[in-house]
DRENLUM-291754 format. One record per residue (C-alpha): residue in one letter; residue number from 0; x, y, z. Coordinates in pm, 1 decimal, always signed. Layout:
BEGIN
ATOM r k px py pz
ATOM A NUM X Y Z
...
//
This chain:
BEGIN
ATOM r k px py pz
ATOM X 0 +27022.3 +7913.1 +8828.6
ATOM X 1 +27260.8 +7765.8 +8582.3
ATOM X 2 +27472.5 +8000.6 +8356.3
ATOM X 3 +27263.5 +7897.3 +8055.6
ATOM X 4 +26932.7 +8019.7 +8202.9
ATOM X 5 +27091.6 +8335.3 +8339.4
ATOM X 6 +27139.8 +8446.8 +7976.6
ATOM X 7 +26807.5 +8621.1 +7969.0
ATOM X 8 +26869.6 +8993.1 +7958.3
ATOM X 9 +26915.4 +9051.9 +7574.4
ATOM X 10 +26654.2 +9316.9 +7556.7
ATOM X 11 +26713.4 +9669.0 +7675.0
ATOM X 12 +26351.0 +9732.2 +7767.8
ATOM X 13 +26388.0 +9473.5 +8045.0
ATOM X 14 +26593.5 +9737.0 +8220.8
ATOM X 15 +26253.7 +9906.0 +8286.2
ATOM X 16 +26121.0 +9622.4 +8511.0
ATOM X 17 +26078.2 +9750.1 +8867.7
ATOM X 18 +26092.6 +9393.5 +9002.9
ATOM X 19 +26359.9 +9185.3 +8802.4
ATOM X 20 +26239.7 +8872.4 +9000.3
ATOM X 21 +25943.8 +8862.3 +8771.4
ATOM X 22 +26145.2 +8775.5 +8474.3
ATOM X 23 +26170.7 +8392.5 +8536.0
ATOM X 24 +26336.1 +8164.9 +8277.9
ATOM X 25 +26284.1 +7828.2 +8475.6
ATOM X 26 +25961.2 +7614.6 +8501.5
ATOM X 27 +25788.1 +7607.7 +8834.6
ATOM X 28 +25726.6 +7261.6 +8978.7
ATOM X 29 +25636.2 +7169.0 +9322.1
ATOM X 30 +25731.8 +7496.4 +9463.7
ATOM X 31 +26077.5 +7489.2 +9287.1
ATOM X 32 +26227.4 +7680.3 +8995.4
ATOM X 33 +26319.8 +7387.5 +8775.6
ATOM X 34 +26552.0 +7357.4 +8470.0
ATOM X 35 +26540.5 +7091.4 +8214.2
ATOM X 36 +26735.3 +6787.9 +8308.9
ATOM X 37 +26907.3 +6784.9 +7969.5
ATOM X 38 +26968.2 +7161.5 +7999.9
ATOM X 39 +26736.5 +7220.8 +7705.7
ATOM X 40 +26588.9 +7564.9 +7638.1
ATOM X 41 +26406.8 +7757.3 +7388.6
ATOM X 42 +26433.2 +8130.1 +7274.1
ATOM X 43 +26151.3 +8387.2 +7333.1
ATOM X 44 +26169.3 +8682.9 +7105.3
ATOM X 45 +26009.3 +9015.7 +7074.8
ATOM X 46 +25798.1 +8986.2 +6755.0
ATOM X 47 +25842.5 +9372.2 +6701.5
ATOM X 48 +26212.5 +9356.8 +6663.7
ATOM X 49 +26319.0 +8995.4 +6666.4
ATOM X 50 +26552.1 +9057.1 +6961.3
ATOM X 51 +26601.5 +8785.3 +7225.7
ATOM X 52 +26392.3 +8844.4 +7562.3
ATOM X 53 +26482.8 +8519.5 +7722.5
ATOM X 54 +26586.8 +8155.1 +7702.4
ATOM X 55 +26342.0 +7941.0 +7884.1
ATOM X 56 +26373.8 +7593.0 +8032.8
ATOM X 57 +26215.7 +7311.1 +7796.2
ATOM X 58 +26093.3 +7030.6 +8027.4
ATOM X 59 +26021.9 +6679.4 +7900.2
ATOM X 60 +25763.5 +6427.1 +7957.2
ATOM X 61 +25929.9 +6291.1 +8280.6
ATOM X 62 +25945.8 +6630.7 +8433.4
ATOM X 63 +25578.8 +6683.3 +8340.0
ATOM X 64 +25503.1 +6376.5 +8536.0
ATOM X 65 +25691.3 +6504.1 +8814.5
ATOM X 66 +25471.3 +6802.6 +8812.5
ATOM X 67 +25164.0 +6587.6 +8806.8
ATOM X 68 +25300.6 +6398.2 +9089.1
ATOM X 69 +25332.2 +6719.5 +9290.4
ATOM X 70 +24989.0 +6820.7 +9220.0
ATOM X 71 +24854.6 +6475.6 +9327.4
ATOM X 72 +25034.4 +6495.4 +9652.9
ATOM X 73 +24920.9 +6860.3 +9721.0
ATOM X 74 +24560.3 +6785.2 +9632.1
ATOM X 75 +24442.4 +6632.7 +9955.2
ATOM X 76 +24548.8 +6916.6 +10172.6
ATOM X 77 +24432.0 +7183.3 +9934.0
ATOM X 78 +24097.9 +7043.8 +9893.4
ATOM X 79 +24058.0 +7003.6 +10267.3
ATOM X 80 +24155.3 +7365.2 +10344.4
ATOM X 81 +23863.4 +7577.6 +10452.1
ATOM X 82 +23725.9 +7779.2 +10156.3
ATOM X 83 +23809.4 +8102.2 +10349.1
ATOM X 84 +24172.4 +7991.0 +10348.6
ATOM X 85 +24192.3 +7921.1 +9969.3
ATOM X 86 +24000.9 +8262.2 +9930.1
ATOM X 87 +24250.8 +8451.6 +10142.6
ATOM X 88 +24559.2 +8317.7 +9928.6
ATOM X 89 +24383.6 +8395.9 +9598.4
ATOM X 90 +24288.2 +8756.5 +9727.4
ATOM X 91 +24662.8 +8805.8 +9805.5
ATOM X 92 +24754.1 +8681.4 +9459.7
ATOM X 93 +24517.5 +8930.8 +9317.4
ATOM X 94 +24656.3 +9223.0 +9525.7
ATOM X 95 +25034.5 +9130.7 +9410.4
ATOM X 96 +24921.6 +9118.4 +9047.6
ATOM X 97 +24773.9 +9462.9 +9065.0
ATOM X 98 +25070.5 +9596.3 +9245.9
ATOM X 99 +25300.2 +9451.8 +8963.8
ATOM X 100 +25081.0 +9564.0 +8692.0
ATOM X 101 +25344.5 +9770.8 +8494.9
ATOM X 102 +25598.5 +9501.8 +8498.4
ATOM X 103 +25346.5 +9227.1 +8397.6
ATOM X 104 +25220.2 +9438.8 +8104.6
ATOM X 105 +25591.2 +9518.7 +8003.8
ATOM X 106 +25684.1 +9152.4 +7986.8
ATOM X 107 +25353.5 +9075.7 +7796.2
ATOM X 108 +25429.6 +9332.1 +7533.6
ATOM X 109 +25785.1 +9217.6 +7497.6
ATOM X 110 +25700.8 +8858.0 +7430.2
ATOM X 111 +25371.5 +8889.5 +7257.3
ATOM X 112 +25381.2 +9232.8 +7078.6
ATOM X 113 +25058.0 +9393.8 +7165.0
ATOM X 114 +25046.0 +9768.2 +7239.1
ATOM X 115 +25139.9 +9845.5 +7596.4
ATOM X 116 +24798.3 +9998.7 +7669.1
ATOM X 117 +24634.8 +9669.2 +7562.9
ATOM X 118 +24873.5 +9471.9 +7780.9
ATOM X 119 +24772.9 +9691.7 +8072.3
ATOM X 120 +24421.4 +9616.3 +8002.1
ATOM X 121 +24480.0 +9257.4 +7988.4
ATOM X 122 +24657.1 +9250.3 +8325.7
ATOM X 123 +24343.1 +9418.2 +8491.0
ATOM X 124 +24130.6 +9148.1 +8307.6
ATOM X 125 +24357.4 +8874.5 +8425.5
ATOM X 126 +24339.2 +8996.5 +8776.8
ATOM X 127 +23965.1 +9034.1 +8780.8
ATOM X 128 +23934.2 +8658.0 +8756.4
ATOM X 129 +24152.0 +8591.1 +9053.1
ATOM X 130 +23950.3 +8843.7 +9256.6
ATOM X 131 +23615.1 +8691.0 +9131.8
ATOM X 132 +23712.9 +8338.4 +9233.4
ATOM X 133 +23863.6 +8444.9 +9566.1
ATOM X 134 +23516.7 +8552.8 +9644.0
ATOM X 135 +23326.9 +8249.5 +9479.5
ATOM X 136 +23551.9 +8004.6 +9659.1
ATOM X 137 +23338.0 +8076.9 +9979.5
ATOM X 138 +23005.9 +8020.5 +9785.7
ATOM X 139 +23038.8 +7656.3 +9673.1
ATOM X 140 +22752.1 +7545.3 +9888.8
ATOM X 141 +22583.5 +7214.0 +9927.1
ATOM X 142 +22215.0 +7201.4 +9849.1
ATOM X 143 +21935.4 +7010.2 +10027.3
ATOM X 144 +21707.3 +6795.7 +9829.4
ATOM X 145 +21341.0 +6740.3 +9945.8
ATOM X 146 +21312.2 +6375.8 +10014.5
ATOM X 147 +21104.8 +6143.8 +9809.6
ATOM X 148 +21180.3 +5855.1 +10037.6
ATOM X 149 +21060.1 +5799.2 +10413.5
ATOM X 150 +21308.8 +5844.3 +10681.8
ATOM X 151 +21581.3 +5981.6 +10449.2
ATOM X 152 +21779.7 +6314.6 +10453.2
ATOM X 153 +21921.7 +6409.2 +10121.1
ATOM X 154 +22184.1 +6648.1 +10007.5
ATOM X 155 +22408.7 +6731.2 +9716.1
ATOM X 156 +22760.8 +6864.0 +9739.8
ATOM X 157 +23014.3 +6979.0 +9495.4
ATOM X 158 +23361.7 +6823.6 +9541.1
ATOM X 159 +23675.6 +6925.7 +9343.5
ATOM X 160 +23788.1 +6702.9 +9064.3
ATOM X 161 +24154.1 +6661.8 +9143.9
ATOM X 162 +24452.5 +6765.1 +8924.6
ATOM X 163 +24355.6 +7001.0 +8639.2
ATOM X 164 +24568.3 +7039.3 +8333.8
ATOM X 165 +24556.7 +7397.7 +8187.8
ATOM X 166 +24687.5 +7486.6 +7840.6
ATOM X 167 +24696.9 +7856.6 +7749.9
ATOM X 168 +24755.5 +8034.0 +7401.4
ATOM X 169 +24987.8 +8319.3 +7316.6
ATOM X 170 +24737.4 +8594.1 +7234.4
ATOM X 171 +24617.1 +8651.9 +7601.2
ATOM X 172 +24887.2 +8483.6 +7802.6
ATOM X 173 +24792.1 +8618.8 +8137.7
ATOM X 174 +24406.9 +8633.3 +8120.6
ATOM X 175 +24356.2 +8280.0 +7980.9
ATOM X 176 +24576.3 +8135.9 +8260.4
ATOM X 177 +24405.9 +8323.3 +8552.2
ATOM X 178 +24047.9 +8248.4 +8396.1
ATOM X 179 +24123.0 +7875.3 +8416.0
ATOM X 180 +24360.0 +7848.5 +8718.0
ATOM X 181 +24184.2 +8066.4 +8957.5
ATOM X 182 +23854.2 +7880.3 +8900.6
ATOM X 183 +24019.2 +7540.1 +8948.4
ATOM X 184 +24219.8 +7662.1 +9264.4
ATOM X 185 +23894.2 +7806.7 +9411.9
ATOM X 186 +23718.8 +7491.5 +9365.5
ATOM X 187 +23996.7 +7302.8 +9559.8
ATOM X 188 +24172.5 +7153.2 +9259.4
ATOM X 189 +24551.0 +7168.8 +9191.7
ATOM X 190 +24692.2 +7276.1 +8868.8
ATOM X 191 +24949.2 +7194.3 +8608.9
ATOM X 192 +24972.0 +7461.2 +8361.7
ATOM X 193 +25148.0 +7471.0 +8014.5
ATOM X 194 +25169.7 +7825.7 +7859.2
ATOM X 195 +25236.4 +7873.6 +7496.5
ATOM X 196 +25611.6 +7857.5 +7421.8
ATOM X 197 +25593.9 +8178.7 +7240.0
ATOM X 198 +25471.2 +8367.2 +7556.7
ATOM X 199 +25577.1 +8180.5 +7866.8
ATOM X 200 +25715.0 +8475.4 +8067.4
ATOM X 201 +25365.2 +8609.6 +8149.1
ATOM X 202 +25279.3 +8266.8 +8306.4
ATOM X 203 +25614.6 +8237.0 +8497.0
ATOM X 204 +25570.1 +8585.9 +8639.5
ATOM X 205 +25221.8 +8486.9 +8756.6
ATOM X 206 +25378.2 +8192.9 +8933.9
ATOM X 207 +25629.9 +8399.1 +9102.5
ATOM X 208 +25356.7 +8598.5 +9252.2
ATOM X 209 +25144.5 +8307.0 +9323.1
ATOM X 210 +25435.7 +8175.9 +9525.3
ATOM X 211 +25457.7 +8500.8 +9717.5
ATOM X 212 +25073.0 +8501.1 +9779.7
ATOM X 213 +25123.5 +8166.0 +9964.0
ATOM X 214 +25018.6 +7892.7 +9711.1
ATOM X 215 +25145.6 +7577.3 +9871.8
ATOM X 216 +25412.3 +7377.9 +9691.5
ATOM X 217 +25268.1 +7161.3 +9428.6
ATOM X 218 +24922.9 +7344.2 +9402.7
ATOM X 219 +25011.6 +7554.4 +9111.0
ATOM X 220 +25286.7 +7434.4 +8860.9
ATOM X 221 +25397.9 +7586.3 +8532.5
ATOM X 222 +25568.6 +7336.4 +8290.0
ATOM X 223 +25739.1 +7502.1 +7994.8
ATOM X 224 +25867.3 +7335.7 +7681.0
ATOM X 225 +25735.7 +7135.2 +7373.8
ATOM X 226 +25349.5 +7145.4 +7373.6
ATOM X 227 +25309.5 +6794.3 +7205.5
ATOM X 228 +25540.2 +6645.0 +7475.0
ATOM X 229 +25402.0 +6823.9 +7778.2
ATOM X 230 +25023.4 +6814.5 +7691.5
ATOM X 231 +25047.7 +6451.1 +7574.0
ATOM X 232 +25179.0 +6353.7 +7901.0
ATOM X 233 +24899.3 +6539.3 +8083.2
ATOM X 234 +24632.2 +6379.3 +7843.2
ATOM X 235 +24775.3 +6030.0 +7910.0
ATOM X 236 +24784.4 +6064.1 +8287.8
ATOM X 237 +24471.2 +5931.5 +8466.0
ATOM X 238 +24537.5 +6145.6 +8771.3
ATOM X 239 +24464.2 +6461.9 +8559.4
ATOM X 240 +24103.3 +6465.1 +8586.5
ATOM X 241 +24030.5 +6767.7 +8353.7
ATOM X 242 +24197.8 +6931.0 +8068.4
ATOM X 243 +24117.0 +7316.9 +8025.6
ATOM X 244 +24236.2 +7444.1 +7683.9
ATOM X 245 +24214.8 +7762.0 +7485.1
ATOM X 246 +24331.4 +7746.5 +7115.6
ATOM X 247 +24252.8 +7632.6 +6777.8
ATOM X 248 +23956.1 +7384.4 +6713.0
ATOM X 249 +24220.6 +7148.0 +6550.8
ATOM X 250 +24420.9 +7123.9 +6848.8
ATOM X 251 +24125.3 +7099.2 +7070.8
ATOM X 252 +24009.0 +6783.1 +6880.6
ATOM X 253 +24348.4 +6632.5 +6937.2
ATOM X 254 +24335.2 +6696.8 +7304.5
ATOM X 255 +23984.5 +6556.2 +7334.1
ATOM X 256 +24096.7 +6240.3 +7141.0
ATOM X 257 +24405.8 +6200.5 +7358.1
ATOM X 258 +24180.7 +6266.7 +7673.4
ATOM X 259 +23918.0 +6007.7 +7586.0
ATOM X 260 +24098.2 +5695.4 +7729.4
ATOM X 261 +24105.5 +5845.2 +8076.5
ATOM X 262 +23750.9 +6011.4 +8047.8
ATOM X 263 +23877.2 +6362.8 +8141.1
ATOM X 264 +23642.4 +6656.3 +8189.5
ATOM X 265 +23699.4 +6898.3 +7909.7
ATOM X 266 +23665.8 +7271.1 +7920.7
ATOM X 267 +23747.5 +7428.4 +7572.0
ATOM X 268 +23739.6 +7766.2 +7425.7
ATOM X 269 +23832.2 +7706.0 +7058.3
ATOM X 270 +23820.8 +7897.4 +6720.9
ATOM X 271 +23575.2 +8176.4 +6651.2
ATOM X 272 +23455.0 +8319.8 +6319.7
ATOM X 273 +23255.4 +8610.1 +6450.6
ATOM X 274 +22997.9 +8779.0 +6214.3
ATOM X 275 +22924.1 +9147.7 +6266.7
ATOM X 276 +22581.3 +9255.3 +6134.1
ATOM X 277 +22503.6 +9625.5 +6074.7
ATOM X 278 +22135.1 +9699.5 +5992.7
ATOM X 279 +22037.0 +10008.9 +5805.8
ATOM X 280 +21874.0 +10174.2 +6103.3
ATOM X 281 +22220.8 +10189.7 +6273.0
ATOM X 282 +22414.8 +10514.6 +6338.6
ATOM X 283 +22705.6 +10484.2 +6083.5
ATOM X 284 +22965.5 +10652.3 +6298.2
ATOM X 285 +22876.0 +10425.3 +6597.7
ATOM X 286 +22873.4 +10122.8 +6379.1
ATOM X 287 +23219.8 +10213.1 +6235.4
ATOM X 288 +23358.3 +10247.1 +6590.2
ATOM X 289 +23206.3 +9913.1 +6696.1
ATOM X 290 +23363.6 +9745.0 +6389.6
ATOM X 291 +23698.7 +9911.9 +6443.2
ATOM X 292 +23704.9 +9792.2 +6807.3
ATOM X 293 +23571.2 +9444.1 +6732.1
ATOM X 294 +23817.1 +9376.2 +6438.6
ATOM X 295 +24157.9 +9534.8 +6524.8
ATOM X 296 +24190.0 +9482.1 +6903.7
ATOM X 297 +24523.4 +9275.7 +6955.3
ATOM X 298 +24595.3 +9343.8 +6602.1
ATOM X 299 +24299.1 +9116.6 +6497.4
ATOM X 300 +24465.6 +8822.7 +6695.5
ATOM X 301 +24164.3 +8734.2 +6895.3
ATOM X 302 +23913.7 +8462.9 +6880.3
ATOM X 303 +23650.0 +8730.8 +6938.5
ATOM X 304 +23758.0 +8937.2 +6651.2
ATOM X 305 +23487.2 +9020.7 +6396.4
ATOM X 306 +23602.1 +8802.3 +6100.1
ATOM X 307 +23295.0 +8875.9 +5863.1
ATOM X 308 +23119.3 +9219.4 +5860.7
ATOM X 309 +22766.4 +9216.8 +5705.4
ATOM X 310 +22631.3 +9573.5 +5622.3
ATOM X 311 +22272.5 +9620.4 +5484.0
ATOM X 312 +22278.7 +9762.7 +5135.9
ATOM X 313 +22113.9 +10099.4 +5191.1
ATOM X 314 +22411.1 +10214.6 +5405.8
ATOM X 315 +22666.9 +9989.0 +5267.8
ATOM X 316 +22881.9 +10233.5 +5062.3
ATOM X 317 +22883.6 +10499.9 +5329.8
ATOM X 318 +22981.2 +10255.7 +5587.4
ATOM X 319 +23268.5 +10117.1 +5387.0
ATOM X 320 +23396.8 +10484.2 +5304.9
ATOM X 321 +23382.7 +10579.7 +5671.5
ATOM X 322 +23529.6 +10247.8 +5781.7
ATOM X 323 +23828.2 +10297.5 +5545.6
ATOM X 324 +23898.7 +10648.5 +5674.9
ATOM X 325 +23899.2 +10536.0 +6046.2
ATOM X 326 +24129.7 +10229.2 +5954.1
ATOM X 327 +24388.4 +10470.5 +5788.2
ATOM X 328 +24413.8 +10664.3 +6108.5
ATOM X 329 +24525.2 +10354.1 +6299.7
ATOM X 330 +24898.4 +10386.7 +6406.1
ATOM X 331 +25130.7 +10090.6 +6352.2
ATOM X 332 +25436.4 +10041.8 +6555.8
ATOM X 333 +25630.2 +9854.5 +6832.3
ATOM X 334 +25396.9 +9795.9 +7121.9
ATOM X 335 +25629.8 +9980.9 +7367.1
ATOM X 336 +25548.2 +10307.6 +7173.2
ATOM X 337 +25285.0 +10503.3 +7361.5
ATOM X 338 +25087.9 +10575.1 +7050.1
ATOM X 339 +25086.4 +10236.6 +6878.9
ATOM X 340 +24734.7 +10098.2 +6797.6
ATOM X 341 +24853.7 +9799.3 +6592.3
ATOM X 342 +25150.3 +9591.5 +6687.6
ATOM X 343 +25326.0 +9300.3 +6500.3
ATOM X 344 +25165.9 +8965.2 +6437.6
ATOM X 345 +25305.8 +8680.3 +6648.0
ATOM X 346 +25520.5 +8492.4 +6389.4
ATOM X 347 +25567.8 +8450.0 +6019.2
ATOM X 348 +25298.4 +8191.1 +5983.9
ATOM X 349 +25036.3 +8450.4 +6095.4
ATOM X 350 +25154.1 +8697.5 +5838.6
ATOM X 351 +25147.6 +8447.3 +5556.3
ATOM X 352 +24812.0 +8335.5 +5645.0
ATOM X 353 +24688.6 +8697.1 +5626.0
ATOM X 354 +24856.5 +8754.3 +5293.8
ATOM X 355 +24701.7 +8426.6 +5141.6
ATOM X 356 +24352.4 +8544.3 +5266.6
ATOM X 357 +24389.9 +8892.3 +5110.6
ATOM X 358 +24518.5 +8747.4 +4782.4
ATOM X 359 +24241.1 +8490.1 +4772.4
ATOM X 360 +23961.9 +8740.6 +4839.0
ATOM X 361 +24103.0 +8965.6 +4556.6
ATOM X 362 +24099.4 +8676.1 +4334.8
ATOM X 363 +23738.0 +8617.9 +4410.6
ATOM X 364 +23643.2 +8973.8 +4317.5
ATOM X 365 +23683.6 +9165.0 +4649.3
ATOM X 366 +23823.6 +9521.4 +4634.8
ATOM X 367 +24090.4 +9655.7 +4882.9
ATOM X 368 +24018.3 +10009.6 +4999.7
ATOM X 369 +24319.9 +10052.1 +5218.1
ATOM X 370 +24615.6 +9851.7 +5325.1
ATOM X 371 +24667.0 +9501.3 +5173.1
ATOM X 372 +25024.5 +9431.4 +5236.6
ATOM X 373 +25309.6 +9409.8 +5487.0
ATOM X 374 +25411.1 +9720.1 +5668.0
ATOM X 375 +25752.1 +9885.1 +5677.7
ATOM X 376 +25779.4 +9875.4 +6061.2
ATOM X 377 +25917.4 +9527.9 +6043.9
ATOM X 378 +25887.1 +9177.8 +5887.0
ATOM X 379 +25585.1 +9069.1 +6120.4
ATOM X 380 +25385.2 +9389.3 +6065.7
ATOM X 381 +25097.7 +9408.8 +5825.0
ATOM X 382 +24899.1 +9709.3 +5737.1
ATOM X 383 +24542.9 +9725.8 +5866.7
ATOM X 384 +24347.9 +9635.8 +5570.0
ATOM X 385 +23987.0 +9675.0 +5446.5
ATOM X 386 +23835.5 +9441.1 +5177.7
ATOM X 387 +23500.7 +9515.8 +5064.0
ATOM X 388 +23253.5 +9326.0 +4815.1
ATOM X 389 +23404.7 +9005.3 +4974.0
ATOM X 390 +23207.2 +8703.6 +4837.4
ATOM X 391 +23096.1 +8416.4 +5071.8
ATOM X 392 +23334.0 +8187.0 +4864.8
ATOM X 393 +23658.8 +8359.9 +4968.7
ATOM X 394 +23871.3 +8193.5 +5241.7
ATOM X 395 +23832.0 +8482.2 +5476.9
ATOM X 396 +23470.7 +8433.8 +5489.7
ATOM X 397 +23495.6 +8069.2 +5635.0
ATOM X 398 +23841.4 +8074.6 +5787.4
ATOM X 399 +23946.1 +8244.1 +6115.1
ATOM X 400 +24191.5 +8522.0 +6015.5
ATOM X 401 +24391.1 +8625.9 +6325.5
ATOM X 402 +24525.6 +8936.6 +6170.7
ATOM X 403 +24437.1 +9302.2 +6095.8
ATOM X 404 +24204.9 +9248.8 +5789.1
ATOM X 405 +23840.6 +9334.4 +5781.7
ATOM X 406 +23616.8 +9177.6 +5534.1
ATOM X 407 +23286.8 +9350.4 +5455.3
ATOM X 408 +23001.6 +9235.0 +5229.1
ATOM X 409 +22644.8 +9360.2 +5169.9
ATOM X 410 +22322.7 +9193.2 +5257.9
ATOM X 411 +21953.7 +9271.5 +5189.3
ATOM X 412 +21727.5 +9136.0 +5461.6
ATOM X 413 +21730.1 +8976.2 +5796.2
ATOM X 414 +21666.0 +8621.3 +5717.7
ATOM X 415 +21946.7 +8615.5 +5460.9
ATOM X 416 +22206.9 +8752.0 +5688.6
ATOM X 417 +22106.6 +8517.0 +5976.9
ATOM X 418 +22146.5 +8227.8 +5741.8
ATOM X 419 +22486.2 +8344.1 +5611.1
ATOM X 420 +22602.0 +8434.9 +5975.8
ATOM X 421 +22518.1 +8092.7 +6097.8
ATOM X 422 +22670.4 +7904.5 +5799.3
ATOM X 423 +22981.5 +7811.2 +5985.6
ATOM X 424 +23121.3 +7531.5 +6220.6
ATOM X 425 +23195.5 +7797.6 +6483.2
ATOM X 426 +22965.5 +7962.7 +6733.7
ATOM X 427 +23175.0 +8178.2 +6981.5
ATOM X 428 +23053.8 +8527.4 +6951.2
ATOM X 429 +22843.3 +8742.7 +6709.1
ATOM X 430 +22803.9 +9126.5 +6693.8
ATOM X 431 +22484.8 +9315.1 +6585.2
ATOM X 432 +22421.5 +9693.1 +6542.1
ATOM X 433 +22051.9 +9789.0 +6523.3
ATOM X 434 +21826.0 +10029.7 +6708.2
ATOM X 435 +21516.4 +9832.2 +6647.5
ATOM X 436 +21440.0 +9661.1 +6983.3
ATOM X 437 +21225.7 +9377.9 +6846.4
ATOM X 438 +21499.5 +9286.0 +6590.5
ATOM X 439 +21754.3 +9285.1 +6879.6
ATOM X 440 +21554.4 +9020.9 +7073.8
ATOM X 441 +21470.3 +8828.3 +6738.4
ATOM X 442 +21810.2 +8813.2 +6611.9
ATOM X 443 +21974.7 +8753.8 +6950.8
ATOM X 444 +21771.0 +8430.8 +6964.0
ATOM X 445 +21823.4 +8337.7 +6602.4
ATOM X 446 +22206.4 +8344.2 +6579.3
ATOM X 447 +22371.2 +8026.0 +6674.5
ATOM X 448 +22655.8 +8155.3 +6900.6
ATOM X 449 +22735.6 +8118.7 +7271.2
ATOM X 450 +22750.2 +8498.7 +7309.6
ATOM X 451 +22584.5 +8787.6 +7121.8
ATOM X 452 +22696.3 +9157.1 +7156.8
ATOM X 453 +22435.4 +9403.3 +7065.4
ATOM X 454 +22540.0 +9764.4 +6996.1
ATOM X 455 +22866.5 +9714.4 +7181.5
ATOM X 456 +23192.7 +9524.0 +7172.1
ATOM X 457 +23306.7 +9461.3 +7529.6
ATOM X 458 +23091.4 +9196.8 +7679.8
ATOM X 459 +23330.4 +8963.6 +7858.6
ATOM X 460 +23440.2 +8971.4 +8227.0
ATOM X 461 +23473.9 +8752.6 +8539.3
ATOM X 462 +23088.7 +8734.8 +8612.4
ATOM X 463 +22985.7 +8603.4 +8275.4
ATOM X 464 +22982.9 +8248.5 +8134.0
ATOM X 465 +23236.6 +8275.1 +7846.7
ATOM X 466 +23217.2 +8021.3 +7569.7
ATOM X 467 +23085.5 +7897.2 +7249.6
ATOM X 468 +22876.0 +7637.3 +7072.3
ATOM X 469 +22925.9 +7394.8 +6796.9
ATOM X 470 +23306.9 +7367.2 +6713.9
ATOM X 471 +23401.8 +7670.4 +6929.9
ATOM X 472 +23407.4 +7496.4 +7250.6
ATOM X 473 +23286.6 +7293.3 +7534.5
ATOM X 474 +23177.9 +7423.1 +7866.8
ATOM X 475 +23205.5 +7779.6 +7992.3
ATOM X 476 +23473.3 +7981.8 +8172.7
ATOM X 477 +23414.5 +8278.5 +8406.1
ATOM X 478 +23111.9 +8313.4 +8645.1
ATOM X 479 +22997.5 +8048.7 +8885.5
ATOM X 480 +22981.9 +7802.2 +8602.5
ATOM X 481 +23352.4 +7822.5 +8544.4
ATOM X 482 +23414.1 +7707.5 +8905.6
ATOM X 483 +23155.3 +7437.0 +8894.2
ATOM X 484 +23326.1 +7292.3 +8574.0
ATOM X 485 +23607.9 +7172.2 +8804.2
ATOM X 486 +23388.6 +7003.0 +9051.1
ATOM X 487 +23177.8 +6672.1 +9059.8
ATOM X 488 +22831.8 +6651.5 +9217.9
ATOM X 489 +22797.9 +6411.0 +9508.6
ATOM X 490 +22463.0 +6289.1 +9647.0
ATOM X 491 +22433.1 +6193.0 +9998.5
ATOM X 492 +22136.4 +6001.2 +10119.9
ATOM X 493 +22113.3 +5939.9 +10501.3
ATOM X 494 +21883.3 +5719.3 +10680.9
ATOM X 495 +21723.9 +5904.3 +10989.2
ATOM X 496 +21492.5 +5630.7 +11104.5
//
């Protein structure tokens, strides 16, 4: 490692790492830790304090092509390996992730800012995808087809696509990588991954553990640097047969357009604008707890966050008052603090967007019951905020927030609220709180979302097909469908006369 990239320990919390080798500042290409040929790097900072955590190598388009070359060379052997062999390596990777859980969570909190307890939860979540696909790798079976032709034996098999490009966001830097990469690897594909430049350390630590688990050189590569340069090179290369992306709808459209000339398979989890609908038969305390969890996890920086909260008018005032009390109890602070509930936002752009949405809502007649401005904990902290009486015309009611601001508005009847909830280009997740069983079934069908949570918040996990409809994405991640996304069907017809 060059002296430039050895300049990584600028943060005293790094002394808490039990395994310092998990702090990697170089990209991982073809089984080698790789610096930029131009010695270029970028700084990773702690959003809670602004302190430098690391300087990480910034690779260019030529080095991205080298990673694709490596993945292409590694593909024939990896696809030919017995599924049990791939499964064994993935299982070892899972075991190593669990063993390094505390260190991985610490790195995540340092670069992303989320409270340490949430980072620990994400590491468990990330590991669950590796474990799941270690098992699913052995179940990618061929199927027989009852022949409609004389003297013919027919079968359909699934074959891996080839090289898969993986592009991950900063809000869930570990789980989004494993959800994509573990599925592709289990299917027999090789991977070139590009993590967000705001949170590359989590991906590089996972690459270190993947190497220890026995992933062969070239099978799993992590290319750090400028997103436009690296992702552009992936999209342009015909050998990259699929692009798997999590991020904004705007960027997803750009990747889709750049991938069109080479007809790549696309798996995309894009923006969300989740409604949370509380009916008047709901238990108010339960509904408030659901709203709190659905809105304020990851400081609201979550595509699954409840962005619009609709409450039926008979319980509206009581709900708003109880919700305000619970929000005021949230503790704001550095994610390394054991009692922090709300950490910093990722960057200044995020804070300004929150401020703009709050100001716009107030201009349109909304009332602020609590919060409403930046917090004294630091420049990237914003107070948990409750806006009520928010009209549909306000920006926050049709733009994703990605911050700790809850927007609440009343409704009168079921048909009205379904129409308002569906009046968006997004369709990732919706939340419903009602004790009426018939309504649960009815509204679950009526809401135009890929996932609907009824009387609960946590619904995700490795066994379920995660994804949205409309402008919220293409395809599904997790479950057997997430593995099948990285395969092609091949039909075999054998003459047996």
